[in-house]
All heavy atoms as a GROMACS GRO file, in nm:
protein
  587
    1MET      N    1  16.895  10.264   7.895
    1MET     CA    2  16.757  10.233   7.921
    1MET      C    3  16.677  10.359   7.950
    1MET      O    4  16.562  10.372   7.904
    1MET     CB    5  16.750  10.133   8.038
    1MET     CG    6  16.611  10.089   8.070
    1MET     SD    7  16.550   9.984   7.937
    1MET     CE    8  16.396   9.937   8.002
    2ALA      N    9  16.736  10.453   8.021
    2ALA     CA   10  16.667  10.577   8.055
    2ALA      C   11  16.639  10.659   7.929
    2ALA      O   12  16.533  10.720   7.915
    2ALA     CB   13  16.747  10.658   8.156
    3ARG      N   14  16.735  10.661   7.837
    3ARG     CA   15  16.715  10.735   7.712
    3ARG      C   16  16.602  10.673   7.629
    3ARG      O   17  16.523  10.744   7.568
    3ARG     CB   18  16.844  10.738   7.630
    3ARG     CG   19  16.947  10.832   7.682
    3ARG     CD   20  17.064  10.834   7.585
    3ARG     NE   21  17.172  10.911   7.636
    3ARG     CZ   22  17.199  11.036   7.600
    3ARG    NH1   23  17.123  11.094   7.511
    3ARG    NH2   24  17.299  11.100   7.652
    4PHE      N   25  16.596  10.541   7.628
    4PHE     CA   26  16.490  10.474   7.553
    4PHE      C   27  16.354  10.509   7.611
    4PHE      O   28  16.260  10.539   7.539
    4PHE     CB   29  16.513  10.322   7.557
    4PHE     CG   30  16.402  10.245   7.491
    4PHE    CD1   31  16.389  10.243   7.353
    4PHE    CD2   32  16.310  10.176   7.568
    4PHE    CE1   33  16.286  10.174   7.292
    4PHE    CE2   34  16.207  10.105   7.508
    4PHE     CZ   35  16.196  10.104   7.369
    5LEU      N   36  16.342  10.506   7.743
    5LEU     CA   37  16.215  10.539   7.810
    5LEU      C   38  16.177  10.684   7.784
    5LEU      O   39  16.061  10.715   7.757
    5LEU     CB   40  16.227  10.512   7.959
    5LEU     CG   41  16.099  10.530   8.040
    5LEU    CD1   42  15.990  10.435   7.989
    5LEU    CD2   43  16.126  10.504   8.188
    6GLN      N   44  16.274  10.774   7.788
    6GLN     CA   45  16.249  10.915   7.762
    6GLN      C   46  16.201  10.936   7.618
    6GLN      O   47  16.105  11.008   7.593
    6GLN     CB   48  16.376  10.996   7.788
    6GLN     CG   49  16.357  11.144   7.777
    6GLN     CD   50  16.487  11.219   7.805
    6GLN    OE1   51  16.596  11.162   7.800
    6GLN    NE2   52  16.475  11.346   7.835
    7ALA      N   53  16.266  10.870   7.522
    7ALA     CA   54  16.226  10.882   7.382
    7ALA      C   55  16.087  10.822   7.361
    7ALA      O   56  16.004  10.877   7.288
    7ALA     CB   57  16.328  10.812   7.292
    8TYR      N   58  16.059  10.710   7.428
    8TYR     CA   59  15.927  10.647   7.416
    8TYR      C   60  15.817  10.741   7.469
    8TYR      O   61  15.713  10.757   7.406
    8TYR     CB   62  15.928  10.515   7.492
    8TYR     CG   63  15.793  10.445   7.493
    8TYR    CD1   64  15.749  10.378   7.379
    8TYR    CD2   65  15.712  10.447   7.604
    8TYR    CE1   66  15.627  10.316   7.377
    8TYR    CE2   67  15.590  10.385   7.604
    8TYR     CZ   68  15.545  10.319   7.490
    8TYR     OH   69  15.424  10.257   7.490
    9CYS      N   70  15.840  10.800   7.584
    9CYS     CA   71  15.741  10.892   7.643
    9CYS      C   72  15.719  11.014   7.554
    9CYS      O   73  15.607  11.060   7.537
    9CYS     CB   74  15.785  10.935   7.783
    9CYS     SG   75  15.771  10.802   7.904
   10LEU      N   76  15.825  11.065   7.498
   10LEU     CA   77  15.816  11.181   7.409
   10LEU      C   78  15.734  11.147   7.286
   10LEU      O   79  15.645  11.223   7.244
   10LEU     CB   80  15.954  11.229   7.369
   10LEU     CG   81  15.961  11.356   7.284
   10LEU    CD1   82  15.900  11.474   7.360
   10LEU    CD2   83  16.105  11.385   7.246
   11CYS      N   84  15.758  11.028   7.228
   11CYS     CA   85  15.680  10.984   7.112
   11CYS      C   86  15.534  10.964   7.148
   11CYS      O   87  15.443  10.999   7.072
   11CYS     CB   88  15.737  10.856   7.055
   11CYS     SG   89  15.894  10.879   6.969
   12LEU      N   90  15.508  10.910   7.265
   12LEU     CA   91  15.371  10.887   7.310
   12LEU      C   92  15.296  11.018   7.328
   12LEU      O   93  15.182  11.032   7.284
   12LEU     CB   94  15.371  10.807   7.441
   12LEU     CG   95  15.235  10.765   7.494
   12LEU    CD1   96  15.167  10.673   7.395
   12LEU    CD2   97  15.251  10.697   7.628
   13VAL      N   98  15.359  11.118   7.388
   13VAL     CA   99  15.297  11.248   7.406
   13VAL      C  100  15.269  11.312   7.271
   13VAL      O  101  15.161  11.366   7.246
   13VAL     CB  102  15.388  11.340   7.493
   13VAL    CG1  103  15.340  11.484   7.487
   13VAL    CG2  104  15.390  11.290   7.635
   14PHE      N  105  15.362  11.305   7.178
   14PHE     CA  106  15.344  11.360   7.044
   14PHE      C  107  15.227  11.292   6.975
   14PHE      O  108  15.142  11.357   6.912
   14PHE     CB  109  15.472  11.343   6.962
   14PHE     CG  110  15.460  11.393   6.822
   14PHE    CD1  111  15.458  11.529   6.796
   14PHE    CD2  112  15.448  11.305   6.716
   14PHE    CE1  113  15.446  11.576   6.667
   14PHE    CE2  114  15.436  11.350   6.587
   14PHE     CZ  115  15.434  11.487   6.562
   15PHE      N  116  15.218  11.160   6.987
   15PHE     CA  117  15.109  11.086   6.924
   15PHE      C  118  14.973  11.127   6.980
   15PHE      O  119  14.877  11.148   6.906
   15PHE     CB  120  15.129  10.935   6.942
   15PHE     CG  121  15.015  10.853   6.892
   15PHE    CD1  122  14.997  10.834   6.756
   15PHE    CD2  123  14.925  10.796   6.980
   15PHE    CE1  124  14.890  10.760   6.708
   15PHE    CE2  125  14.818  10.722   6.934
   15PHE     CZ  126  14.801  10.702   6.798
   16VAL      N  127  14.963  11.141   7.110
   16VAL     CA  128  14.836  11.179   7.174
   16VAL      C  129  14.794  11.318   7.130
   16VAL      O  130  14.678  11.342   7.096
   16VAL     CB  131  14.848  11.169   7.328
   16VAL    CG1  132  14.728  11.234   7.396
   16VAL    CG2  133  14.862  11.024   7.370
   17LEU      N  134  14.887  11.412   7.126
   17LEU     CA  135  14.853  11.548   7.084
   17LEU      C  136  14.811  11.552   6.937
   17LEU      O  137  14.716  11.621   6.900
   17LEU     CB  138  14.972  11.641   7.107
   17LEU     CG  139  15.007  11.669   7.254
   17LEU    CD1  140  15.133  11.753   7.262
   17LEU    CD2  141  14.892  11.737   7.325
   18THR      N  142  14.879  11.477   6.853
   18THR     CA  143  14.846  11.473   6.711
   18THR      C  144  14.710  11.408   6.689
   18THR      O  145  14.627  11.457   6.612
   18THR     CB  146  14.953  11.396   6.632
   18THR    OG1  147  15.080  11.458   6.657
   18THR    CG2  148  14.926  11.398   6.484
   19ALA      N  149  14.684  11.298   6.757
   19ALA     CA  150  14.557  11.227   6.741
   19ALA      C  151  14.441  11.315   6.787
   19ALA      O  152  14.335  11.316   6.725
   19ALA     CB  153  14.560  11.097   6.820
   20GLY      N  154  14.460  11.392   6.892
   20GLY     CA  155  14.354  11.481   6.941
   20GLY      C  156  14.318  11.588   6.841
   20GLY      O  157  14.200  11.616   6.817
   21SER      N  158  14.417  11.647   6.777
   21SER     CA  159  14.387  11.751   6.678
   21SER      C  160  14.328  11.690   6.552
   21SER      O  161  14.244  11.752   6.487
   21SER     CB  162  14.512  11.831   6.645
   21SER     OG  163  14.607  11.752   6.581
   22MET      N  164  14.367  11.568   6.516
   22MET     CA  165  14.310  11.502   6.399
   22MET      C  166  14.164  11.467   6.422
   22MET      O  167  14.081  11.478   6.332
   22MET     CB  168  14.388  11.375   6.366
   22MET     CG  169  14.530  11.398   6.323
   22MET     SD  170  14.541  11.454   6.157
   22MET     CE  171  14.520  11.300   6.071
   23MET      N  172  14.127  11.428   6.544
   23MET     CA  173  13.989  11.394   6.573
   23MET      C  174  13.899  11.516   6.558
   23MET      O  175  13.788  11.507   6.507
   23MET     CB  176  13.975  11.336   6.712
   23MET     CG  177  14.006  11.190   6.719
   23MET     SD  178  13.972  11.119   6.878
   23MET     CE  179  13.795  11.132   6.887
   24LYS      N  180  13.946  11.631   6.600
   24LYS     CA  181  13.868  11.753   6.586
   24LYS      C  182  13.841  11.783   6.440
   24LYS      O  183  13.734  11.824   6.403
   24LYS     CB  184  13.940  11.872   6.651
   24LYS     CG  185  13.942  11.868   6.800
   24LYS     CD  186  14.018  11.986   6.856
   24LYS     CE  187  14.035  11.974   7.005
   24LYS     NZ  188  14.116  12.082   7.059
   25THR      N  189  13.939  11.759   6.355
   25THR     CA  190  13.924  11.785   6.211
   25THR      C  191  13.829  11.685   6.148
   25THR      O  192  13.740  11.724   6.072
   25THR     CB  193  14.061  11.775   6.141
   25THR    OG1  194  14.150  11.870   6.202
   25THR    CG2  195  14.049  11.807   5.994
   26THR      N  196  13.841  11.559   6.179
   26THR     CA  197  13.757  11.459   6.115
   26THR      C  198  13.616  11.457   6.169
   26THR      O  199  13.524  11.410   6.102
   26THR     CB  200  13.819  11.318   6.129
   26THR    OG1  201  13.838  11.290   6.266
   26THR    CG2  202  13.949  11.307   6.054
   27LEU      N  203  13.594  11.506   6.291
   27LEU     CA  204  13.460  11.508   6.348
   27LEU      C  205  13.383  11.634   6.314
   27LEU      O  206  13.267  11.646   6.350
   27LEU     CB  207  13.468  11.491   6.500
   27LEU     CG  208  13.519  11.355   6.550
   27LEU    CD1  209  13.529  11.354   6.701
   27LEU    CD2  210  13.431  11.242   6.500
   28ALA      N  211  13.445  11.726   6.242
   28ALA     CA  212  13.376  11.850   6.204
   28ALA      C  213  13.262  11.818   6.107
   28ALA      O  214  13.278  11.740   6.015
   28ALA     CB  215  13.474  11.947   6.141
   29LYS      N  216  13.146  11.881   6.133
   29LYS     CA  217  13.031  11.858   6.047
   29LYS      C  218  13.036  11.952   5.927
   29LYS      O  219  13.087  12.063   5.937
   29LYS     CB  220  12.902  11.884   6.125
   29LYS     CG  221  12.876  11.784   6.235
   29LYS     CD  222  12.738  11.799   6.293
   29LYS     CE  223  12.728  11.928   6.372
   29LYS     NZ  224  12.600  11.947   6.437
   30ALA      N  225  12.981  11.906   5.817
   30ALA     CA  226  12.973  11.990   5.697
   30ALA      C  227  12.837  12.057   5.693
   30ALA      O  228  12.735  11.995   5.720
   30ALA     CB  229  12.994  11.906   5.572
   31CYS      N  230  12.836  12.184   5.660
   31CYS     CA  231  12.712  12.261   5.645
   31CYS      C  232  12.700  12.303   5.499
   31CYS      O  233  12.799  12.308   5.427
   31CYS     CB  234  12.715  12.385   5.733
   31CYS     SG  235  12.698  12.351   5.908
   32MET      N  236  12.578  12.333   5.458
   32MET     CA  237  12.554  12.376   5.321
   32MET      C  238  12.465  12.500   5.323
   32MET      O  239  12.373  12.509   5.405
   32MET     CB  240  12.488  12.265   5.240
   32MET     CG  241  12.472  12.297   5.094
   32MET     SD  242  12.409  12.158   5.002
   32MET     CE  243  12.563  12.082   4.955
   33GLU      N  244  12.495  12.592   5.234
   33GLU     CA  245  12.417  12.716   5.225
   33GLU      C  246  12.393  12.751   5.079
   33GLU      O  247  12.480  12.735   4.995
   33GLU     CB  248  12.494  12.829   5.294
   33GLU     CG  249  12.421  12.960   5.293
   33GLU     CD  250  12.498  13.072   5.362
   33GLU    OE1  251  12.613  13.048   5.405
   33GLU    OE2  252  12.444  13.181   5.371
   34ASP      N  253  12.274  12.798   5.052
   34ASP     CA  254  12.237  12.843   4.917
   34ASP      C  255  12.278  12.989   4.906
   34ASP      O  256  12.237  13.073   4.987
   34ASP     CB  257  12.085  12.828   4.901
   34ASP     CG  258  12.033  12.879   4.768
   34ASP    OD1  259  12.114  12.927   4.687
   34ASP    OD2  260  11.910  12.872   4.746
   35LEU      N  261  12.360  13.021   4.805
   35LEU     CA  262  12.408  13.158   4.788
   35LEU      C  263  12.341  13.229   4.669
   35LEU      O  264  12.393  13.325   4.616
   35LEU     CB  265  12.560  13.161   4.770
   35LEU     CG  266  12.641  13.111   4.889
   35LEU    CD1  267  12.790  13.115   4.857
   35LEU    CD2  268  12.612  13.190   5.014
   36GLY      N  269  12.226  13.180   4.626
   36GLY     CA  270  12.154  13.244   4.517
   36GLY      C  271  12.190  13.186   4.381
   36GLY      O  272  12.256  13.083   4.371
   37THR      N  273  12.145  13.253   4.277
   37THR     CA  274  12.168  13.203   4.141
   37THR      C  275  12.315  13.220   4.100
   37THR      O  276  12.388  13.300   4.159
   37THR     CB  277  12.079  13.276   4.039
   37THR    OG1  278  12.107  13.416   4.045
   37THR    CG2  279  11.932  13.252   4.068
   38CYS      N  280  12.355  13.142   3.999
   38CYS     CA  281  12.493  13.147   3.953
   38CYS      C  282  12.499  13.126   3.803
   38CYS      O  283  12.404  13.081   3.741
   38CYS     CB  284  12.577  13.043   4.025
   38CYS     SG  285  12.516  12.875   4.007
   39ASP      N  286  12.614  13.159   3.748
   39ASP     CA  287  12.642  13.140   3.606
   39ASP      C  288  12.736  13.020   3.593
   39ASP      O  289  12.850  13.026   3.641
   39ASP     CB  290  12.706  13.265   3.547
   39ASP     CG  291  12.742  13.252   3.402
   39ASP    OD1  292  12.696  13.154   3.337
   39ASP    OD2  293  12.816  13.338   3.351
   40PRO      N  294  12.691  12.909   3.532
   40PRO     CA  295  12.777  12.790   3.523
   40PRO      C  296  12.903  12.813   3.441
   40PRO      O  297  12.998  12.734   3.450
   40PRO     CB  298  12.688  12.684   3.457
   40PRO     CG  299  12.560  12.748   3.423
   40PRO     CD  300  12.560  12.888   3.473
   41GLY      N  301  12.910  12.921   3.365
   41GLY     CA  302  13.026  12.946   3.281
   41GLY      C  303  13.148  13.003   3.352
   41GLY      O  304  13.256  13.006   3.296
   42ASN      N  305  13.133  13.050   3.477
   42ASN     CA  306  13.249  13.105   3.549
   42ASN      C  307  13.253  13.051   3.692
   42ASN      O  308  13.165  12.979   3.735
   42ASN     CB  309  13.248  13.259   3.546
   42ASN     CG  310  13.129  13.319   3.618
   42ASN    OD1  311  13.075  13.259   3.709
   42ASN    ND2  312  13.090  13.437   3.577
   43ASP      N  313  13.356  13.088   3.767
   43ASP     CA  314  13.375  13.036   3.903
   43ASP      C  315  13.329  13.137   4.008
   43ASP      O  316  13.382  13.141   4.118
   43ASP     CB  317  13.521  12.999   3.924
   43ASP     CG  318  13.541  12.919   4.053
   43ASP    OD1  319  13.449  12.841   4.088
   43ASP    OD2  320  13.644  12.935   4.117
   44ASP      N  321  13.230  13.218   3.976
   44ASP     CA  322  13.182  13.317   4.072
   44ASP      C  323  13.128  13.251   4.198
   44ASP      O  324  13.145  13.302   4.309
   44ASP     CB  325  13.073  13.403   4.006
   44ASP     CG  326  13.021  13.510   4.099
   44ASP    OD1  327  13.104  13.585   4.153
   44ASP    OD2  328  12.897  13.516   4.120
   45CYS      N  329  13.065  13.137   4.184
   45CYS     CA  330  13.009  13.066   4.299
   45CYS      C  331  13.120  13.024   4.397
   45CYS      O  332  13.106  13.040   4.517
   45CYS     CB  333  12.933  12.942   4.250
   45CYS     SG  334  12.851  12.852   4.381
   46GLY      N  335  13.230  12.971   4.346
   46GLY     CA  336  13.342  12.933   4.431
   46GLY      C  337  13.401  13.051   4.504
   46GLY      O  338  13.435  13.042   4.623
   47ARG      N  339  13.410  13.164   4.436
   47ARG     CA  340  13.464  13.285   4.500
   47ARG      C  341  13.370  13.337   4.608
   47ARG      O  342  13.414  13.377   4.715
   47ARG     CB  343  13.491  13.393   4.395
   47ARG     CG  344  13.620  13.372   4.320
   47ARG     CD  345  13.655  13.494   4.238
   47ARG     NE  346  13.560  13.517   4.129
   47ARG     CZ  347  13.572  13.467   4.006
   47ARG    NH1  348  13.677  13.392   3.977
   47ARG    NH2  349  13.482  13.491   3.914
   48ARG      N  350  13.242  13.338   4.580
   48ARG     CA  351  13.145  13.386   4.680
   48ARG      C  352  13.147  13.298   4.804
   48ARG      O  353  13.142  13.347   4.916
   48ARG     CB  354  13.004  13.387   4.623
   48ARG     CG  355  12.978  13.502   4.530
   48ARG     CD  356  12.831  13.516   4.500
   48ARG     NE  357  12.793  13.416   4.399
   48ARG     CZ  358  12.668  13.384   4.370
   48ARG    NH1  359  12.567  13.440   4.434
   48ARG    NH2  360  12.643  13.295   4.276
   49CYS      N  361  13.156  13.168   4.785
   49CYS     CA  362  13.160  13.074   4.897
   49CYS      C  363  13.286  13.096   4.980
   49CYS      O  364  13.281  13.102   5.103
   49CYS     CB  365  13.151  12.932   4.844
   49CYS     SG  366  13.144  12.805   4.971
   50TYR      N  367  13.400  13.107   4.913
   50TYR     CA  368  13.527  13.129   4.983
   50TYR      C  369  13.527  13.261   5.060
   50TYR      O  370  13.572  13.269   5.173
   50TYR     CB  371  13.644  13.125   4.884
   50TYR     CG  372  13.778  13.143   4.951
   50TYR    CD1  373  13.841  13.034   5.010
   50TYR    CD2  374  13.839  13.266   4.958
   50TYR    CE1  375  13.962  13.048   5.074
   50TYR    CE2  376  13.961  13.282   5.020
   50TYR     CZ  377  14.023  13.173   5.078
   50TYR     OH  378  14.143  13.189   5.141
   51THR      N  379  13.470  13.365   4.999
   51THR     CA  380  13.464  13.495   5.064
   51THR      C  381  13.379  13.490   5.190
   51THR      O  382  13.415  13.550   5.292
   51THR     CB  383  13.407  13.602   4.966
   51THR    OG1  384  13.492  13.609   4.852
   51THR    CG2  385  13.399  13.738   5.031
   52LYS      N  386  13.271  13.418   5.186
   52LYS     CA  387  13.180  13.412   5.299
   52LYS      C  388  13.227  13.317   5.409
   52LYS      O  389  13.212  13.347   5.528
   52LYS     CB  390  13.041  13.372   5.252
   52LYS     CG  391  12.938  13.381   5.362
   52LYS     CD  392  12.799  13.385   5.308
   52LYS     CE  393  12.703  13.413   5.422
   52LYS     NZ  394  12.567  13.421   5.379
   53HIS      N  395  13.282  13.200   5.371
   53HIS     CA  396  13.314  13.097   5.470
   53HIS      C  397  13.462  13.062   5.481
   53HIS      O  398  13.499  12.982   5.566
   53HIS     CB  399  13.233  12.972   5.443
   53HIS     CG  400  13.086  12.994   5.459
   53HIS    ND1  401  13.026  13.010   5.582
   53HIS    CD2  402  12.986  13.008   5.367
   53HIS    CE1  403  12.896  13.031   5.566
   53HIS    NE2  404  12.869  13.030   5.437
   54GLY      N  405  13.547  13.118   5.397
   54GLY     CA  406  13.690  13.101   5.411
   54GLY      C  407  13.745  12.968   5.362
   54GLY      O  408  13.680  12.894   5.287
   55GLU      N  409  13.866  12.939   5.409
   55GLU     CA  410  13.940  12.821   5.365
   55GLU      C  411  13.866  12.693   5.400
   55GLU      O  412  13.805  12.682   5.506
   55GLU     CB  413  14.077  12.820   5.433
   55GLU     CG  414  14.172  12.722   5.374
   55GLU     CD  415  14.312  12.737   5.431
   55GLU    OE1  416  14.347  12.847   5.474
   55GLU    OE2  417  14.382  12.637   5.432
   56GLY      N  418  13.867  12.597   5.310
   56GLY     CA  419  13.799  12.470   5.331
   56GLY      C  420  13.658  12.467   5.275
   56GLY      O  421  13.596  12.362   5.271
   57SER      N  422  13.607  12.582   5.231
   57SER     CA  423  13.474  12.586   5.173
   57SER      C  424  13.480  12.556   5.024
   57SER      O  425  13.584  12.573   4.961
   57SER     CB  426  13.408  12.722   5.196
   57SER     OG  427  13.482  12.824   5.132
   58GLN      N  428  13.368  12.510   4.969
   58GLN     CA  429  13.365  12.477   4.826
   58GLN      C  430  13.228  12.514   4.771
   58GLN      O  431  13.125  12.468   4.819
   58GLN     CB  432  13.390  12.329   4.805
   58GLN     CG  433  13.394  12.291   4.658
   58GLN     CD  434  13.431  12.145   4.640
   58GLN    OE1  435  13.436  12.067   4.734
   58GLN    NE2  436  13.460  12.108   4.517
   59GLY      N  437  13.229  12.599   4.670
   59GLY     CA  438  13.106  12.641   4.605
   59GLY      C  439  13.090  12.574   4.471
   59GLY      O  440  13.185  12.565   4.394
   60THR      N  441  12.969  12.524   4.444
   60THR     CA  442  12.940  12.461   4.316
   60THR      C  443  12.811  12.516   4.260
   60THR      O  444  12.716  12.543   4.334
   60THR     CB  445  12.927  12.308   4.329
   60THR    OG1  446  12.829  12.279   4.428
   60THR    CG2  447  13.058  12.243   4.366
   61CYS      N  448  12.809  12.535   4.130
   61CYS     CA  449  12.691  12.585   4.060
   61CYS      C  450  12.607  12.464   4.018
   61CYS      O  451  12.647  12.387   3.933
   61CYS     CB  452  12.733  12.668   3.940
   61CYS     SG  453  12.596  12.756   3.863
   62ASP      N  454  12.492  12.446   4.082
   62ASP     CA  455  12.406  12.332   4.057
   62ASP      C  456  12.317  12.360   3.936
   62ASP      O  457  12.220  12.434   3.945
   62ASP     CB  458  12.323  12.302   4.180
   62ASP     CG  459  12.241  12.175   4.169
   62ASP    OD1  460  12.251  12.107   4.064
   62ASP    OD2  461  12.169  12.144   4.264
   63THR      N  462  12.353  12.299   3.823
   63THR     CA  463  12.279  12.324   3.699
   63THR      C  464  12.160  12.231   3.682
   63THR      O  465  12.088  12.241   3.584
   63THR     CB  466  12.373  12.311   3.577
   63THR    OG1  467  12.432  12.181   3.579
   63THR    CG2  468  12.480  12.417   3.579
   64ALA      N  469  12.137  12.138   3.777
   64ALA     CA  470  12.022  12.049   3.768
   64ALA      C  471  11.894  12.124   3.800
   64ALA      O  472  11.785  12.076   3.771
   64ALA     CB  473  12.040  11.931   3.864
   65ILE      N  474  11.907  12.243   3.858
   65ILE     CA  475  11.794  12.327   3.894
   65ILE      C  476  11.788  12.443   3.797
   65ILE      O  477  11.891  12.492   3.751
   65ILE     CB  478  11.810  12.380   4.038
   65ILE    CG1  479  11.829  12.263   4.136
   65ILE    CG2  480  11.692  12.465   4.080
   65ILE    CD1  481  11.874  12.306   4.274
   66SER      N  482  11.668  12.488   3.764
   66SER     CA  483  11.655  12.604   3.677
   66SER      C  484  11.584  12.715   3.753
   66SER      O  485  11.474  12.693   3.802
   66SER     CB  486  11.576  12.567   3.552
   66SER     OG  487  11.569  12.676   3.464
   67PRO      N  488  11.645  12.832   3.769
   67PRO     CA  489  11.780  12.871   3.728
   67PRO      C  490  11.887  12.805   3.816
   67PRO      O  491  11.857  12.764   3.928
   67PRO     CB  492  11.780  13.023   3.748
   67PRO     CG  493  11.682  13.047   3.858
   67PRO     CD  494  11.577  12.939   3.842
   68PRO      N  495  12.010  12.795   3.765
   68PRO     CA  496  12.119  12.734   3.843
   68PRO      C  497  12.140  12.805   3.977
   68PRO      O  498  12.132  12.927   3.985
   68PRO     CB  499  12.241  12.749   3.754
   68PRO     CG  500  12.188  12.767   3.617
   68PRO     CD  501  12.057  12.837   3.634
   69VAL      N  502  12.167  12.725   4.081
   69VAL     CA  503  12.182  12.779   4.217
   69VAL      C  504  12.322  12.747   4.268
   69VAL      O  505  12.373  12.638   4.249
   69VAL     CB  506  12.076  12.718   4.311
   69VAL    CG1  507  12.098  12.764   4.454
   69VAL    CG2  508  11.936  12.756   4.265
   70CYS      N  509  12.382  12.845   4.335
   70CYS     CA  510  12.515  12.829   4.396
   70CYS      C  511  12.499  12.764   4.533
   70CYS      O  512  12.435  12.819   4.622
   70CYS     CB  513  12.581  12.965   4.409
   70CYS     SG  514  12.744  12.959   4.486
   71SER      N  515  12.556  12.644   4.549
   71SER     CA  516  12.554  12.573   4.676
   71SER      C  517  12.693  12.579   4.738
   71SER      O  518  12.791  12.543   4.674
   71SER     CB  519  12.513  12.427   4.656
   71SER     OG  520  12.383  12.419   4.606
   72CYS      N  521  12.700  12.624   4.862
   72CYS     CA  522  12.827  12.639   4.933
   72CYS      C  523  12.835  12.536   5.044
   72CYS      O  524  12.748  12.532   5.132
   72CYS     CB  525  12.838  12.781   4.988
   72CYS     SG  526  12.991  12.814   5.075
   73THR      N  527  12.939  12.452   5.040
   73THR     CA  528  12.962  12.353   5.146
   73THR      C  529  13.084  12.400   5.226
   73THR      O  530  13.187  12.434   5.169
   73THR     CB  531  12.988  12.214   5.085
   73THR    OG1  532  12.881  12.182   4.998
   73THR    CG2  533  13.000  12.109   5.193
   74TYR      N  534  13.070  12.400   5.360
   74TYR     CA  535  13.177  12.450   5.447
   74TYR      C  536  13.170  12.376   5.580
   74TYR      O  537  13.073  12.306   5.610
   74TYR     CB  538  13.162  12.601   5.468
   74TYR     CG  539  13.030  12.642   5.529
   74TYR    CD1  540  13.020  12.663   5.667
   74TYR    CD2  541  12.916  12.658   5.453
   74TYR    CE1  542  12.901  12.698   5.724
   74TYR    CE2  543  12.796  12.694   5.509
   74TYR     CZ  544  12.788  12.713   5.645
   74TYR     OH  545  12.667  12.749   5.702
   75PHE      N  546  13.276  12.389   5.660
   75PHE     CA  547  13.278  12.329   5.793
   75PHE      C  548  13.190  12.411   5.886
   75PHE      O  549  13.206  12.534   5.894
   75PHE     CB  550  13.419  12.320   5.848
   75PHE     CG  551  13.505  12.220   5.776
   75PHE    CD1  552  13.615  12.263   5.704
   75PHE    CD2  553  13.475  12.085   5.776
   75PHE    CE1  554  13.693  12.173   5.635
   75PHE    CE2  555  13.552  11.995   5.709
   75PHE     CZ  556  13.662  12.039   5.639
   76CYS      N  557  13.097  12.345   5.956
   76CYS     CA  558  13.009  12.415   6.048
   76CYS      C  559  13.089  12.474   6.164
   76CYS      O  560  13.187  12.415   6.208
   76CYS     CB  561  12.908  12.319   6.109
   76CYS     SG  562  12.799  12.242   5.990
   77PRO      N  563  13.046  12.589   6.214
   77PRO     CA  564  13.110  12.641   6.335
   77PRO      C  565  13.088  12.545   6.451
   77PRO      O  566  12.989  12.471   6.451
   77PRO     CB  567  13.040  12.776   6.358
   77PRO     CG  568  12.949  12.798   6.245
   77PRO     CD  569  12.943  12.675   6.163
   78PRO      N  570  13.176  12.545   6.550
   78PRO     CA  571  13.162  12.450   6.663
   78PRO      C  572  13.027  12.455   6.734
   78PRO      O  573  12.982  12.356   6.787
   78PRO     CB  574  13.274  12.491   6.758
   78PRO     CG  575  13.373  12.560   6.672
   78PRO     CD  576  13.294  12.625   6.561
   79SER      N  577  12.960  12.568   6.734
   79SER     CA  578  12.833  12.581   6.806
   79SER      C  579  12.715  12.522   6.728
   79SER      O  580  12.608  12.508   6.782
   79SER     CB  581  12.804  12.728   6.837
   79SER     OG  582  12.794  12.802   6.716
   80ALA      N  583  12.734  12.490   6.599
   80ALA     CA  584  12.621  12.441   6.517
   80ALA      C  585  12.596  12.295   6.536
   80ALA      O  586  12.675  12.218   6.575
   80ALA     CB  587  12.648  12.471   6.370
   0.00000   0.00000   0.00000
């Protein structure tokens, strides 16, 4: 019985820690930034976005606008 209770408590602690870190990830706000004009024929926009905002960012060349504009979507810093 003691082993079962110990295993149950360990699983409960693991679950609480995992859920807390998952909430921080899912509650993160997305920000968007205009990085200037882009060429729809290459992935320069994606590289510029990644260089500026790092992992998790995504740059897309918006061709609905003339001239095409590079839009960078990334996770906002905690202070934003």
